[in-house]
C-alpha angles and dihedrals in degrees: 000000000000120000093247091053092047091050093049092046094052095040086059096041095050092046092048091050091052091050092048091052092049092049095048094046092047089065094060124094117247125260130153094248093045091046091060094049093042092053093048094046093049091047094050095045094048091043090055089055096042094048093048087056087053090051089057092052099041116143095212141017090252091054091046091052092046093052091044089055088056091049091054092047094048094045089053090048089051089057090049094053092046088054091049091049094051097037090053089054098241091127134007120262088234092062091051098041096099093047092047093050092047093048089048092051092047089051092051094048094045092047089052090047089051091052090049091054092048091063 
């Protein structure tokens, strides 16, 4: 796969994940505890997407690597907040399965990409 195709694919996948998270969380009733988790999960999912876009537009290899490190960190944080959301019982694991799997796959791909850039 060419770099441009890879970039386009993951720009779309990260953005779609962020939109799925926003949609699913928008269906939940408000509470203070849920509000905290909701805010953190939306921030980490949208940050993953926004920072991957920055990876694609990096002006140097150092900048690309730096932004990619943020993508890996935010994708991992997204998994954490999904776990918190489901473990606290605010939403069923079944409803979040697709988001969790996608975030996990994005994390694995981005971590491998980061290792490739480190060499």
